[in-house]
NUTI-974006 format. One record per residue: x negated, y, z negated of N, C-alpha, C in turn. Coordinates in steps of 0.001 Angstrom, whole numbers, plus 500000, padded with zeros to 6 digits. Example, Ala and Ser with C-alpha at 12.3 -4.5 7.8 and 13.67 -1.06 7.14 Angstrom:
REM residues 2
486810494310492200487700495500492200486800496700492200/487150497750492920486330498940492860487100500030492130/
***
This chain:
REM residues 499
623231208774517779623483207269517406624613207944516341/625570207069516510626568207473515124626183207289513462/626370207899512900626261207684511598627166206291511047/626123205410510238627003204490509436627905204931508560/629183203745508036629499204191506819628897204570506086/629354204829504719628517205183503721628909204594502345/628980204800501002629213204029500059630632203700499966/631224202694499617632352202483499566633060202617500725/632384202564501828633245202762503222633525204048503710/632919205036503302633441206467503555632693207006504794/634129207690505875633348207921506896633209208996506795/631833209059508037631475210172508034631779211555508849/631836212522508776632495213734509732631545213854510887/632080215049511540630777215297513159629565216125512693/628966216008511947628069216836511280626938215566510690/625817216100511085624693215667510177624773216118508866/624016215598507925623765216264506476622665216467505885/622394218064505623621207218188505437620870218357503463/619370218320503252619603218316501643618783219077501077/618702220453500149617568220982499789617760221212498776/616803220708498044616615220853496098616210222139495899/616885222806494886616141224653494853615933224772493479/614738224730493151614034224909491591614303226380491494/615692226958490473615662228335490210616005228638488634/615537229480488105616533229959487182617334230848487108/618325231179485713619415231776485549618574233069484888/617953233929485025617445235019484623618633235808483269/619798235394483782620757236416483038620785236073481351/620198234776481244620287233866480288619615233093479515/619223233021478614618262232468477778618747230788477542/617548229981477585618175228477477372617319228145476364/615790228230476267615198227780475318614571229030474192/614557228853472593614547229801471996612815229239471757/612335230674471128611263230501470859610631229434469792/611440228563469205611328227381468508612301226319469172/611609225257469935612049224246470291613353223630469349/614514222965469984615597222939468707615344221852468757/614891220776469364614559219235469221613017219170468411/611845219368468648610618219166468129610302219961466826/610737221301466993610923222345466140609272223006466046/608535222935467341607455222836467501607541224469468249/606828225474468504606938227092469178606897226030470834/607990227022471471608052226737472360607619228004473236/606502227467474539605823228420475254606211228721476443/607261227756477019607777227944478564608520228858479194/608961228753479795609664229753480425611228229434479787/612160230522478585613066230319478389614406230593479313/614223231260480622615649231312481238616175230064481295/617654230058481769618289228812482111617947228372483316/617268226894483135616807226283484488618113225506485410/617755225912486711619278225463487112619211225060488809/618543223918488407617924222774489470619183222577490200/618868223285491612620213223034492458620542222597494133/621256221268493923621270220462494989622724220983495785/621895221503497364622885222138498360622813221076499449/623948220556499731624233219733500685625273220863502053/624632220121503001624887221684504072625382220752505503/625948221248506288626257220707507531624837221017508530/623670219864509505622503219895509692622923219752511087/621921220730512075622421220370513223621406218984514343/620441218500513463620315217192514373619881215934512932/619804215080512864619374214037512113617373213983511825/617241213476510714616091213680509932615977212163509413/615044212226508757614563210711507721615794210951507038/616556209948506991617379210251505930616342209911504225/617627210059503298616806210127502293617387208332501867/616546207856500564617200207071500166617879207399498391/618426206280497941619223206489497018618280206936495830/617013206448495869616382206557494700615809207876494895/615822208725496184615141210299496187616076211005495129/617509210640495216618380211364494420618254211262492613/617631209560492620617593209235491289616293210173490785/615420210550491863613919211367491338614577212504490922/615398213116491811615597214612490901615938214877490031/616426213782488879616655214267488077615959214289486934/614491213582487130613087213861486619613118215197486153/613111215988487280613120217733487023613967218486486767/615180217866486749616172218788486834616412219830485449/615608219744484727615508220769483218613894221197483187/612978220116483444611879220774483042611183220708484752/610868221809485763610668222021486786609196221137486955/608331220964486249607055221242486123606569220020485656/607382218885485826607224217485485487605337216930486589/604887216116485966603707215620486444604010214428487300/603301214160488669603311212567489499603625211960488255/602859211400487508603047210519486569603949210669485666/604542211656485226605542211668484445606937211066485217/607159211889486515607970211547487405608187210066487813/606730209629487916606795207927488174607197207209487408/607006207182485935607680206848484482609144207265484576/609839207606484853611070208111484636611531207452486025/611197207310486893611796206488488261611578204876487307/610193204570487020610351202995486596611409202680485730/611532203418484712612570203355483388614147203204484164/614488204185485287615039203911486304615362202473486970/614716202198487405614493200540488299614530199756487048/614364199657485770614575198564484991615654198851484657/616684200021484609618384200029484006618722199141485169/618781199818486184619398198844487620619045197622487389/617817197114487096617854195668487311618417194643485970/618715195399484630619277195082483880620784194688484363/621394196201484895622717195856485270623404195191486401/622346194858487360622863194268488446621665193486489244/620621192997488177619854192114488804618699192429489622/617448191788489955616688192156490766616854192936492135/617390191794493142617525192165494403618884193225494410/619865193026493508620597194105494165620420195464493687/619497195309492496618980196850492247618086197559493175/617292196840493889616366197081494791617189197582495815/618143196955496363618919197493497347619563198457497259/620213198939496181621054200202495656619868201019495696/618690201173495557617385202328495450616995202713496567/617031201275497459616764201559499432617670201671499989/618807201987499380619799202518500275619603203581501017/620137203515502121620258204561502793620954205757503156/620924207302502859621985208098502796622305208853503635/622952209407503813623248210628504933622257211876505175/621983211974504064621317213686504420619419213090504339/619508213896505158617961214237504876617254215299504586/615940215555503900615794216559502992614861217686504040/615767218931503842615426219717504321615826219999505827/616480219567506761616809219512507883617643220925508413/616904220949509874617698221984510255619139222319509892/619490223301509549621073223681509392621820223927510867/623098223736510791623923223532512037624280224911512133/624310225794513082625391227208513210626413227201512825/626894228084512237628087228640511741628622228988510396/629535229370510076629855229923508822630392227941508261/630929227913507000631504226829506337631681227274505371/632998226773504972633516226853503307632624226610502296/632533226418501318631849226575500040632580225501499290/632063224665498514632472223698497275631402223795496300/631132224382494763631057224246493939631277223045493142/630195222179493070630883221095492131630179220867490402/631017220476489954630759220746488287630598219187488035/629062219106487587628939217442487443629810216823485770/630044216176485653630628215829483753629635215954482457/630351215915481365629082216587480578627644215807480291/627051217001480757625990216084480449625143215111481559/626171215074482395625786214701484027624793215378484762/624080214314485820623427214762486957624072215690488075/623305216412488815623549217050489392624613215969491080/623627215347491541623673213886491986624882212887491966/625343213019490686626401211966490104627382211904491283/627789212833491807629058212423493316628293212832494593/627028212245494444626175212584495862627021211852497282/627614210840496900628609210495498301629511211179498637/630051211787497869631356212727498000630631213999498693/629761214236498080629189215905498594628552215839499554/628058214467500581627450214288501636628701214136502323/629778213254502085631062213103502794631414214467503224/631565215269502469632193216861502493631106217967503555/629890218187503075628846218314504295629163217598505752/629142216667506012629616216101506916630473216571507931/631680216891506888632824217508507414633276218767507775/631634219418507704632039220944507104631707221802506258/631417221644505291631526222143504134630171222576503594/629883223429503094628197223461501749628602223092500518/627673222265500173628164221899498730627221221927497913/627293222589496619626104223213495924626651222442494528/625339221809493903625595221265492401624373221560491734/624774221048490081623581221236489324623629220255487914/622879220219487676623073219089485926623515219895484999/624789219066484277625443220022482930624314219360481906/623833220800482130623057221231480677623967221614479175/623576221321478704623766222114477260623506223386476979/624404224584476108623648225383476233622252225648475695/621696224912475016620300224847474473619354223735474298/620129222527474944619396221558474899619532220972476267/619176220063476215619620218886478101621167218025477619/621259217854476452623060217322476215623692218491475611/624976217940476722625870219032476556626301219164474992/626726220448474662627717220125473074629139220748473725/629970219810473061631168219294473806632062220200472636/631907221448473092632213222876472150632979224080473257/633488224983472676633891226221473559632319226917474121/631593227263473441630228227315474021629802226960474729/629812225270474598629385224497475999630449224833477132/631668224578477267632763225399478050632021226118479216/631843226955477875631555228707478502630365228398479496/629097227312478696628351227362479363628447227179480646/628930225562480979629073225072482797629657225754483125/630924227090482422631812227390483762630675229048483866/629919229125483651629136230073483592627664229565484781/627497228037484607626867227984485728627411227891486900/628661227506486905629495227224488127628967228928488787/629544229813487762629641230986488811628005231204489197/627441231073488672625725230977488854625474230794490208/626218229282490400626345228973491784626757229394493009/627851229788492603628821230654493243628065232044494084/627293232876492930626437233921493017625200233721494518/624875232541493921623587231814494739624355231414496179/625289230854496022625990230562497556625985231782498381/626219233156498062625976233954498959625327234241499355/623563233897499126622470234004499889622324232966500867/623194232154501169623316230929502423624201231269503507/623106231518504809623434232207506005624918230836506182/624252229985505943625727228975506710627211229391505386/627106230085504353628158229617503741629434230994503758/630577230482503888631477231476504026632451231588502873/632073232929502353632343232930501163633913233710501152/634126233347502010636006234074501616636662232664501683/636107231191501689637168230225501188636085229168500516/636325229315499118635378228724497990635933228005497142/635596227011497111636324225980495609635647225221494822/636306224947493981635507224603493153635656222752492539/635010222149492457635447220653491872634727220112490986/635186218916490106634725218997489125635242217577488308/634088216436488053634543215310487178634658215499485877/635408215149484804635726214794483694635566216149482875/634332216828482065634094217603481612633981218949482516/633251218571483908632940219545484586634563220084485103/635797218675485156636437219138485934637665220225485245/637359220476483713637937221567483154636944222690483042/635863222733483162635066223666483214634906224574484693/635571223892485692635820224441486925637018225187486671/638444224679486096639335225411485721639311226548485059/638335226577484162638113227903483282637400228710484206/636498228317484976635859229326486210637242230030486755/637987229136487393639026229308488238639673230359487768/640220230173486838640792231433485875640507232673485212/638489232794485506637750233966485319637693234662486723/637742233418487586637389234711488934638163234026490023/638976235135490956639748234660491520639050234608493473/637580234608493229636932234366494481637270232774494826/637606231662493580637760230630493878638867230552494269/639105229706495232640901229936496560641172228289495969/640681227311495653640813225963495481640233225215494372/641083224225493819640349223688492884640441221843492753/639439221280492895640130220068492370639179219077490991/639720218635490428639729218417488999639682216668489030/638557215663488894638751214817488553638812214208487429/639996213580486706640167212922485207639712214050484143/640008215300484651639559216252483370640949216735483081/640459217982481818641083218562481001642457218073480176/642073216783479975643340215717478850643474216460477984/642517216634476855642594217375475948642984218486475324/643893218693474943644637220158474527643280221387474082/643134220692473077642136221647472376641298222534473242/640702221344473927639349221734474852639958222927475915/641201222957476308641434223657477061642383225151476680/642080225197475729642839226104475444642085227415475761/640927227906476162640303229287476809640974229445478279/641502228504478765642013228666479818642945229181479866/643345230337480248644513231037480460645622230525481894/646547230207481504647176229356482272647658230043483471/648283231729483010649149232375484027647753233133485381/646304232917484786645373233193485668644822232189486776/645766230374486481645686229785487325646695229586487991/646229230574489963647168231009490600647092230234491915/646202229144491755645504228480493453645755227175493671/645837226677494920646220225243494500645344224327494024/645659223266493127644993222636492402644774220997492697/644367220297493056644298218977493553643695218052491807/644721217350491396644271216659490144643934215235490222/643548214469490211643173212975490827642273212082489495/643050211145488651643182210725487658642760209335487672/642633208598486431642433207560486569643870206438486130/643830205231486080644944204875485852645691205218484498/646921205225484216647069205729483490647225205048481955/647483205524481304647722204821479561648758204842479040/649106203815477870650492203785477666650302204649476419/651870204879475707652067205580474664650838204898473634/651147203773473679650249202940472532648853203526472454/648457203157473807646643203722473732646748205083473635/647114205607474135646759207118473848646722207448472246/648130207110471652648280207012470305646646206228469625/646273205391469840645563205470469201644458206201469361/643772206372469971643089207581470474643203208861469921/644413208981469392644792210457468825645059211310469767/645386211102471172645877212023472085647060212452472226/646745213932472165648210214973471766648899215012473288/649763214860473510650232215152475114651528216157474970/651665217012474007652414217916474097651915219219474663/650648219478474855650008220438475730649453220303476797/649500219617477909648718219511478942648234220598479984/647121220759480584647179221796480883648014221855482390/647888220963482986648342220300484178649888221067484741/650553220320483216651830220770483264652248222480482646/651407222904481981651382224439481882651259225154483072/650278225011484083649369225718484966650660225566485842/651937226237485950653321226429486582653064227098487702/652419228282487698651811229285488877651065228614489671/650352227466489460649215227037490394650124225629491457/649299225355492475649974224778493809649520223359492870/650477221967492031649556221337492175649678219619492416/649125219178492697648692218039493755648172216886493164/648978215962492355648663214987491365648308213636492191/647047213275491898647273212145492311646599210790491119/647377209664490825646532208635490246646402207611490937/644802207190490580644600206259491364644276205265490395/645226204193490253645275203079489137643902202012489368/643207201847490301641955200768489887641012201167489069/641023202752489405640007203462488592640112203497487330/638829204110486901638848203828485081638078205484484938/637878205870484200637276207703483893635473207725484699/634874206575484003633242206706485074633237206413486324/634782205549487049634079205017488311634533206396489220/634558208120488766634708208946489605633455209443490048/632480208715489035630915208862489116630107208015490466/630000208064490895629104207057491838628137206582491645/626973207549490706625888207464490171626425205989489382/627356206108488677627623204925487327628822204041487904/629057204327489176629634202877490113628700201774490390/627674202492490978626941201657491985626310200999490166/625826201536489016625273200806488670626245199884487931/627434200012487647628301199021487175627811197694487348/627900196887486131627770195922485876628905194585486499/629106193460486721630035192917486787631021192708485717/630882193059484818631882192777483668632479194460483839/632174194977484392633312196276484393634299196224484921/634053195171486079635403194954487174636395193676486186/637628194032485959637969193486485217639919193011485495/640782193844485376641723193984486322641566194250487753/640711194886487869640493194976489414639368194821490187/638842194356490949637237194100491554636741195120491900/635539195231492479634578196215492833634938196276494015/635323195397494873635952196254496394637323197094496076/637973196685495289639711197686494725639357198606494344/637923198631493353638055199932493127637260201205493684/635830200504494635635486201487495431636435201783496741/637220200965496801638719201553497584639067202655497612/639799202248496325639978203680495568639640204995495770/638143204968495154637119205884494883637111206547496558/636959205605497664636998206621498828638059206810499465/639690206479499202640936207111499067640850208847498126/640181209021497123639794209519496354639388211032497151/638017210374497573637499211622498582637895211712499602/638954211032500085639888211262501313640949212262500761/641443212198499994642604213318499379641734214373499451/640425214477498264639731215505498516639638216664499741/638910215594500491638843216304502024639921216877502643/640840216383502526642156216915503433642565217899502786/642819218289501463643628219121500445642230220529500353/641115220130500929640400221200501137640526221619502721/640494220525503671640753221095504724642388222028504990/643315221272504240644297222362504097644366223603503662/643784223916502357643689225131501958642578225970502275/641324225337502371640420226365503017640302226600504410/640831225501505698640632225852506532641809225709507263/642854226075506853644311225786507003644753224806508042/644141223620508110644020222794508820645674222191508845/646095221920509924647534221786510138647749220088509744/646274219172509867646422217461510082646056217897508243/645430218407507566645434218236506245646527218618505695/647337219435505779648578219611505684649553218817505552/649580218308506558650729216940506748650049215455506458/648799215480505943648048214033505157648938214345503291/648733215869503056649257216033501722650718216378502165/651535216374502809653248216062502958653410214415503018/653075213944503024652837212432503101652546211389501810/653620210706501884653229209509500568652110208990500973/651385208074499962650234207488500249650430206183501312/651749205611501235652083204438501456651974204894503283/652110206446503408652576206730504816651144206907505174/650129207589504617648896207816504686647560206627504865/648583205340504512647702204137505065647392203609503313/647160203999502867646807203839500841647165202233500797/646589201365500515646951200197499712648549200182499093/649717199572499124650629199919498327650189199455496818/650679200273495845650872200239494553649019200876493761/648409201205494753647018201251494532647166203141494112/648062203714494522647750205235494172649796205734493910/649382206667493134650942207561493372650516209129493191/651582209938494190651051210962494842652345212001494253/652203213320493419653330213937493160652585215555493382/653920216210494200653483217837494129654335218310493242/653389219306492687654343219947491454654046221915491916/655052222232493170654896223219493379654640224364492188/654146225414492841654020226496492137655444227512491718/655916227823490457657256228486490585656980229836491362/657996230639491774657998231493493002657854232462491812/657969233855492536658183235085492027656791235694491361/656951236933490619655443237415490288655074236808488762/653774236882489499652833235835487743653030237278486959/653380236475485493653549237169484198651452238046484116/650965238477484666650011239030484222649911240655484887/649182241177484404649467242826484983649130242715486391/648158241880487254647911241713488650649756241411489301/650401240574488565651324240356489018652480241275488804/652387241562488175653409242914487488653031244495489044/651697244379489170651231245566489775651597245070491111/651658243803491688652280243383492839653742243622493223/654612243291491741655860243584492238656309244771492262/655145245439491633656036247127491488655796247647492939/654710247226493381654038247543494793655190247348495784/656116246552495581656972245612496361658322246353496303/658714246553494862659985246944494271660062248515493951/658897249260494249659084250504493667658109250792491991/657415251379491922656994251431490365657752252659489725/659102252639490055659755253526489776660781252360489060/660802251086489296661807249945488621660838249614487304/659745250009486802658618249266486317659686248741484681/659989249236484117660742249260483405661778247652483605/662317247727484127663275246916484915662525245478485060/661445245790486297660390244533486013660120244569485176/659469244877484171658975244610483441659637243559481930/660657243873481652661935243202481457661924242105482000/662510241776483106662561240087483803661184239627483882/660154239791484011659343239330483657658788238898481823/659049239767481272659148239062479817660570237844479763/661465237672480170661907236691480222661897235735481171/661269235743481926660471234857482381659346234272481525/658391234834480815657720234427479581657381235279478835/657811235098477534657732235483476193656136236288476075/655240235365476759653858235816476249653477236975477060/654102237295477843653576238352479128653654239734477681/652718240507478409652573241616477692651318242348477935/651851243678478453650427244727478278650632245681477244/649219245233477077648382246518475459648912247643475750/649002248558474860649566250346475050648092251090475753/646964250302476042645577251227475771645682250309477322/645476249317478194646218248917479098646549249533480223/648302249981479234649230250756480236648530252388480295/647677252814479472647535254373479228646201254104480227/645051252942480351644321253222481298644919252868482571/645611252521482994646401252121484254646970253526485063/647495254019484135648126255194484552647177256401484881/646380256506484269645112257161484581644315256800485698/644202255928486269643455255029487325644476255575488154/645898255339488187646647255530489245646602256974489755/646518257889488363646364259338488810645296260055489478/643860259029488582642604259948489421642136259030490384/642351257683490329641690256894491428642521256619492862/643926256329492470644894256504493337645621257591493581/645457258762493405646073259713493574647427259302494022/648272258457492905649217258516493090650413258720491974/650412260737491758650749260506490709652840260513490318/653436259894490911654789259247490825654292257840489931/653634257272490190653475255657489868652609255969488846/651794256897488707651155256984487264652212257854486202/652779258760486934654128258994485810655346257481485362/655121256964486446656237256048486266655695254705484817/654186254656484705653532253923483920653385254744482763/653176255820482522652937256438481502654613256119480824/655879256260481391656601256587480956657135255138480462/656745253994481450657249252786480809656486252894479373/654922253375479516654018252869477946654839253685477060/655810254662477171656340255305475969657417254295475463/658507253796476352659511252939476127659089252125475443/657629250874475871657464249817474810656854250379473791/656000250956473337655191251866472408655741253414472197/656778253444471109657349254906471044656651255718470054/655791255003469011655330255461468517653593256145468753/653686255719470167652399256071470427652175257827471113/651087258223470555651062260058470399650268259807471737/649161259008471914648489258898473040649343258881474684/650568258053474401650987257951475633651805258932475820/652244259791475313653290260827475189652714261956475657/650884262053475178650482263463475436649802263140477150/649807261497477304649596260967478875650341261651479862/651776261295479419653003262199480305653593262934480160/652652264249479097652746265381478972651759265727480067/651091265324480620649627265846481239650604265535482692/650754264404482779651415263665484275652809264578484895/653376264815483630654498266103483698654081267502484492/653153268080483857652252269127484092651806269054485910/651196268140485984650500267946487577651935267683488137/652774267374487822654165267360488835654845268803488603/654385269858487753655159271036488341656582270839487286/656102270108486233658161269911485577657023270849484043/656993271745483638657366272240482807657943271607481626/658973272299481587660062271478480365659913270439479993/659456269359481023659381267819480458658000267853479364/657211268324480511655527268494479695655951268816478353/656898270027478023656942270671476878657290269596475431/658553268531476172659439267677475314658257266536475311/657088266437476034656648264757475720655259265500474726/654387266796475280653060267254474264653926267245472513/655565268006472837656148267971471387655866266553470596/656330265838471435656900264697470536655097263684470359/654327263784471323652949263626470820652865263990469119/652276265505469268652201266396468079652794265602467297/654280265616467344655146265046466201654428263778465553/654343262856466629653776261862466078652206261687465641/651701262986466012650174262956465349649640264432465598/649963265225464047649715266531464073648549266693464368/647385265698464321646008266146464462645641266257466004/646910265964467143646420266144468309646429267816468487/644883267806468812644789269727469226645204269397470780/644806268518471429645539268397472882646554269123473151/647491267957472428649063268750472919649251270358472515/648626270264470933649196271717470240648869273003471493/647185272633472054647208273510472941647679273800474222/648341272650474468648907272515476120650050273426475512/650634273179474824652270273508474167652293275233474070/650450275450473749650673277275473412650493277612474780/649770276851475593649586277299477624650803277331477974/651578276774478061653091276299478316653949277805477642/653722278057476472654451278848476292655198278610475195/655404277349474678656246277034473418655327276432472406/655198277424471774654554277103470177654899275945469320/654091275071468835654244273963468417654233274090467137/655448273165466961656125272915466035656094272264464766/654525271672464923654226270968464080652256271330463782/652192271382462337651100271933462106650352271030461770/648449271304461875647637270101461245647967269633459614/647868268558459374647885267897457886646471268572457200/647055269332456027645913269754455378644782268634454835/
***
């Protein structure tokens, strides 16, 4: 029996959906201190960071589908795993009251009883599937995008999510520490995904909404194992994006945002628009979608379900839900194109919204292709040298600096790189080229001239070695290694140690 359409008319894929709730801790990080920050009382429980993890996956056969209330129930234990049944029942009663207040009794009960696609602990389908790590909005719950997660799982993805907890309390601290905390949660889920038999860890994406849509950009800039990025209305504030190194975002990036605001509205909110991460990540292949009917909270189907009639003003609930459905469709086709190399997914991205059947005036789409040429990072520089030859190091370096004036390789990094080429890659010409580059960029570095002299010796060029050891000793008369090597090569040192 085919599955019925889901929330907002989402169309299921070929797979049934399973859900597992995994209660685990990240023992590499603390969460609670010896004193509880809220009560001030001594804390006697587990102090490691709790990461209750929801895992959606392609299932082999149908099971008893969950109700939406079952997702709400997972919130009761997403920070403290040991909640009693009485505490969980009290939590659920509060959730019902909130839903009734917003929607009325009949509609609230219908929402809670809604059948979802997922079945708890259903048998997993055979095969390997790409992985999507979902990061919730600041302080958001793991199931805030349950409909999207089920949708992706039904189309052949393993999706993991956890609650957006603060660094030390349940409330997110919206600062650099809090951002790094959520990025580390993404890294933890990525590590956990390695233990899942269905997970194809060679194809991984990170997705997230709002604060999570920024945290996943930070995670992607730190971890090259993330192959694709999806952000729902995140990264707008320049101060928050400072930790994200622009040149390390070199992956395909789908950015879906709410309706645009006028200059007047941005000014009222004190929004600085001169530094926008999406514009500055020029080495990422960016796909930018604007969904005009959607507001910021509409990317959370938890919020959208609970939205009262007063929330829908310029656009109706039907129009907003239709926009949400298309946001999910763009996400699916983007992931299909980037993680599964799907031709139809690529064709979808190459067409305009109207050509894809999106209602007129609902969406705007822009493709911002990544800049071509080497990325101005050490990795990009190394790749360019591997292609053009290490003998071209200085010319390539100057070219990359013209491309990005901020591109700099520190003295210590060049020296270490040269020795790695020498001792690990066993590539003496390349090592000597990097040391030579170092002496050109840092002509006052005794250490780099000493290293270059060592490479000259290994290259059976004692005359060059003498010149470079002598230069090192001139720069640093305390360099005993250069003095000893000069004596061994039969060239008495011209500098003497300082008194």
